[in-house]
DRENVO-222212 format. One record per residue (C-alpha): x negated, y, z negated. Coordinates in steps of 0.1 Angstrom, whole numbers, padded with zeros to 4 digits, always signed. Example, Ala and Ser with C-alpha at 12.3 -4.5 7.8 and 13.67 -1.06 7.14 Angstrom:
2
-0123-0045-0078/-0137-0011-0071/
This chain:
330
+0000+0000+0000/-0028+0024-0010/-0046+0016+0022/-0015+0024+0043/-0010+0057+0025/-0046+0066+0031/-0043+0057+0068/-0011+0077+0071/-0028+0107+0055/-0058+0104+0077/-0037+0102+0109/-0016+0132+0098/-0048+0152+0092/-0062+0143+0126/-0029+0150+0145/-0023+0183+0127/-0055+0197+0142/-0054+0179+0175/-0026+0200+0191/-0040+0223+0217/-0035+0260+0213/-0017+0270+0245/-0018+0304+0262/+0012+0311+0284/+0012+0341+0307/+0037+0357+0283/+0014+0351+0253/-0016+0365+0272/+0004+0396+0281/+0014+0400+0244/-0022+0396+0232/-0035+0421+0258/-0009+0446+0248/-0019+0442+0211/-0055+0448+0220/-0048+0477+0242/-0029+0493+0213/-0058+0487+0189/-0087+0503+0207/-0101+0471+0221/-0126+0476+0250/-0130+0439+0260/-0109+0409+0252/-0118+0375+0266/-0104+0340+0260/-0125+0310+0271/-0110+0275+0268/-0118+0241+0282/-0148+0254+0302/-0132+0284+0319/-0122+0320+0312/-0084+0322+0311/-0082+0358+0301/-0106+0387+0307/-0094+0422+0302/-0111+0456+0297/-0095+0487+0283/-0102+0524+0280/-0134+0542+0285/-0170+0542+0272/-0173+0567+0243/-0204+0585+0256/-0198+0592+0293/-0160+0586+0295/-0164+0561+0324/-0140+0532+0325/-0151+0503+0304/-0156+0472+0326/-0176+0440+0328/-0208+0460+0333/-0204+0482+0303/-0226+0477+0272/-0212+0476+0237/-0227+0470+0203/-0224+0437+0185/-0229+0453+0151/-0233+0426+0125/-0224+0399+0150/-0260+0403+0160/-0269+0387+0127/-0257+0354+0142/-0280+0359+0171/-0309+0364+0147/-0300+0331+0130/-0304+0313+0164/-0337+0330+0171/-0350+0320+0136/-0340+0284+0144/-0358+0285+0178/-0389+0299+0162/-0388+0271+0136/-0385+0245+0163/-0416+0260+0179/-0434+0256+0145/-0440+0294+0143/-0422+0297+0109/-0404+0277+0083/-0373+0290+0066/-0386+0278+0032/-0416+0300+0035/-0416+0332+0014/-0409+0363+0035/-0442+0378+0021/-0461+0351+0040/-0453+0371+0072/-0448+0406+0059/-0472+0409+0030/-0460+0431+0002/-0426+0443+0015/-0407+0452-0017/-0414+0471-0049/-0407+0441-0072/-0433+0419-0089/-0451+0396-0066/-0440+0365-0084/-0404+0374-0079/-0410+0387-0043/-0426+0354-0033/-0395+0335-0043/-0375+0353-0016/-0377+0330+0013/-0366+0334+0049/-0336+0312+0039/-0327+0336+0012/-0323+0363+0038/-0304+0340+0061/-0279+0333+0033/-0276+0368+0019/-0291+0356-0014/-0322+0377-0017/-0314+0390-0052/-0324+0426-0043/-0304+0455-0055/-0279+0460-0028/-0266+0493-0043/-0299+0510-0040/-0312+0494-0008/-0280+0499+0013/-0300+0519+0039/-0335+0508+0028/-0363+0509+0053/-0393+0512+0030/-0407+0488+0004/-0401+0512-0025/-0363+0510-0023/-0361+0472-0024/-0355+0467-0061/-0350+0435-0082/-0315+0428-0093/-0311+0390-0096/-0333+0360-0091/-0333+0350-0055/-0308+0324-0044/-0285+0329-0075/-0262+0357-0063/-0246+0364-0029/-0241+0399-0016/-0238+0411+0020/-0270+0431+0023/-0278+0443+0058/-0311+0460+0047/-0325+0428+0033/-0313+0408+0064/-0330+0433+0087/-0364+0421+0075/-0358+0389+0096/-0365+0408+0128/-0399+0418+0114/-0405+0381+0104/-0398+0370+0140/-0421+0396+0154/-0450+0387+0130/-0445+0350+0135/-0442+0351+0173/-0466+0380+0179/-0439+0395+0202/-0413+0422+0199/-0378+0411+0190/-0366+0422+0225/-0393+0402+0242/-0387+0371+0222/-0350+0372+0227/-0354+0377+0264/-0380+0349+0268/-0362+0323+0247/-0327+0329+0263/-0339+0335+0298/-0314+0321+0323/-0287+0317+0297/-0267+0347+0308/-0274+0363+0274/-0291+0396+0280/-0291+0429+0262/-0311+0453+0241/-0319+0456+0204/-0313+0492+0193/-0327+0506+0161/-0303+0524+0137/-0305+0535+0101/-0303+0500+0086/-0322+0480+0111/-0315+0466+0146/-0282+0462+0165/-0279+0441+0196/-0260+0456+0226/-0248+0439+0257/-0219+0433+0281/-0189+0413+0269/-0198+0385+0293/-0233+0383+0276/-0215+0381+0242/-0194+0353+0256/-0225+0334+0269/-0238+0335+0234/-0206+0319+0221/-0209+0292+0248/-0245+0285+0238/-0235+0278+0202/-0203+0260+0211/-0224+0237+0234/-0250+0231+0206/-0279+0248+0224/-0271+0240+0260/-0259+0261+0290/-0257+0246+0325/-0276+0215+0314/-0306+0236+0302/-0315+0231+0265/-0324+0264+0247/-0326+0247+0213/-0322+0212+0199/-0293+0207+0176/-0315+0197+0147/-0309+0199+0109/-0314+0237+0109/-0287+0243+0135/-0263+0219+0118/-0268+0237+0085/-0264+0271+0102/-0227+0263+0106/-0222+0248+0071/-0219+0263+0037/-0254+0275+0030/-0253+0282-0008/-0228+0277-0037/-0219+0314-0042/-0200+0320-0009/-0185+0288+0006/-0175+0307+0037/-0210+0317+0048/-0237+0297+0067/-0269+0311+0081/-0256+0345+0091/-0223+0330+0104/-0189+0332+0089/-0171+0299+0083/-0133+0293+0083/-0114+0267+0064/-0132+0270+0031/-0116+0272-0003/-0133+0305-0013/-0148+0335+0003/-0168+0366-0007/-0165+0396+0016/-0189+0424+0025/-0190+0451-0001/-0173+0430-0028/-0189+0410-0056/-0159+0388-0065/-0146+0357-0047/-0112+0351-0033/-0095+0317-0033/-0087+0317+0004/-0103+0312+0037/-0115+0337+0062/-0085+0334+0086/-0060+0311+0068/-0038+0305+0099/-0067+0297+0123/-0082+0263+0129/-0103+0251+0099/-0134+0243+0121/-0136+0278+0134/-0169+0298+0128/-0174+0334+0137/-0200+0361+0145/-0184+0393+0131/-0193+0429+0132/-0182+0464+0121/-0152+0479+0138/-0139+0445+0149/-0166+0429+0170/-0154+0394+0170/-0167+0361+0184/-0146+0332+0172/-0157+0297+0182/-0133+0267+0177/-0150+0234+0187/-0118+0213+0182/-0100+0235+0208/-0131+0241+0231/-0121+0277+0226/-0139+0311+0223/-0120+0343+0214/-0140+0375+0220/-0131+0411+0211/-0153+0442+0214/-0141+0477+0207/-0136+0506+0183/-0121+0505+0149/-0084+0498+0154/-0075+0522+0125/-0040+0507+0123/-0053+0481+0099/-0068+0489+0065/-0098+0466+0072/-0112+0443+0098/-0103+0412+0079/-0066+0421+0083/-0070+0429+0120/-0088+0396+0125/-0059+0377+0108/-0032+0396+0127/-0050+0387+0160/-0047+0350+0150/-0011+0354+0139/-0004+0366+0175/-0025+0338+0190/-0004+0312+0171/+0030+0327+0176/
């Protein structure tokens, strides 16, 4: 009897997530209208190996030209997920090890005691667990503003300034600029763009199609058009799994759906909910300021991409993201 109940529960679980999300012409029109009304510039849906929706809206902010497939836009913090991939590639090339202290590559890079600094590893930065004082180093670019707050790997906080040191690690380990290393390692993938320096570090910019290609690379576990850009080894498996015990919804610079708890940027406390409760549990996301969204759902062979300005009609990007999925699943 128990065996039958277990089998029934297992089959129910499998079937509940095996139904394909379908996009009728009417649903696509509805989604495109929703994005148009919320300052989206590019909205793409890729499913089962092909683009089923590709829409561009509005104008570029600077020169007021129409936004189209050739227009560049910033990834904001979604570029963190690209950094995670580059770190993994560099580790496969034996140029670095994520368990190494950051100081092995950067020397003295904080104002804290060396014994504490040497405990901050590359993995600490990948998991947002450096232990540095996130209040004081919010826009930190020099060593004297990185201040000790907690032992590394004991507290999670979304700290962009600490994360930004990873680009420096890549440059020291590879002896190449971050732009050069990105271009060389992803050559031929369709992923091309430019790292732009801002007040807290580097931001990647590209076309929407380039952003989509990045999603396809990760969805296909390192392959595009039969070319292998990285092997799906332990690092890349762990990249998309809970990376530490403080925030179950965070991997290596990727957001994970379907977990029981989440910590959000700018907040110390946890919430007993998942990132996007209505979305498939196996979804993982590269997310950035003002609603830069790259949602990847392996069980649906699906990528949802949104680039654009802050919608303003929602109090925060989490709510916008969830409302987008409410409309996808209507």
